[in-house]
N, C-alpha and C positions, 0 to 999 in steps of 0.2 A: 288700430284694431286690437281688441283685447282677446287673448287666447285663454281658453278654459281647459284645464286638464280634467278629463273624465276617467275615473278609475274603471277598468274593465276586469271583471272577475271571470276567468275561464279556467276552471279547475282541470288541469291536465296532469296525468302522471304516467310514468313509463310502465311498460308491461311488467317489469320486475317489481316496481313499487306497488302496482295494483295487486299482483300475486301476494305480496307481503300483507297488504291491507285486508284482503279477503280470506287469507289463510289457505290459498291453493298453491300448488307447485307452479313454478314458472312454465314448465312443460305444458301443464293443463291450460293455463291462461293463454299461452301462445297458440295452442290447438284451437281454443275457443275463438281467438282473434282470427285465425286463418279461416274458420268456418263462418265468420261474420256475426258471431254472437255478442261481441263486445264493441260498442261504438268507439271509434278511434279516428285520429287524424295523423297524417305524417308531417312531422316538422323536421325539415332537413332529412337526415338519414334515420331519425328516430320515429318510432311509432308511439303515439301518446294516447292513453285511454281518456275519453271524455267523461269525467265523473258527473257533470251536470246532466248530460244526456241520460245516464243511468238513473240519476235521481228523479228526473222528470218521468221516465218510463215507469219507475216503481210507483210514483205518485199516481199516475194515470191508472195503473193496474189496481191500486188500492181503492180508487174511486170507481172502479168498474168500467173504465173507458178503455176501448181497444187502442193499441198503439198506432 
């Protein structure tokens, strides 16, 4: 049986890195996360921001499609 490696692209960053990327304070990003404004997943003990979910949401909004 032949095995095939399929690369999976799942852009996740920590809340701290996301704050740095978007130019907000870590405090603001954590508050937004707690209110559910930032799509995220928990990986072990870390909360990771899902950048692909943000990209898709922005794309839908620019096309006039409701999330």
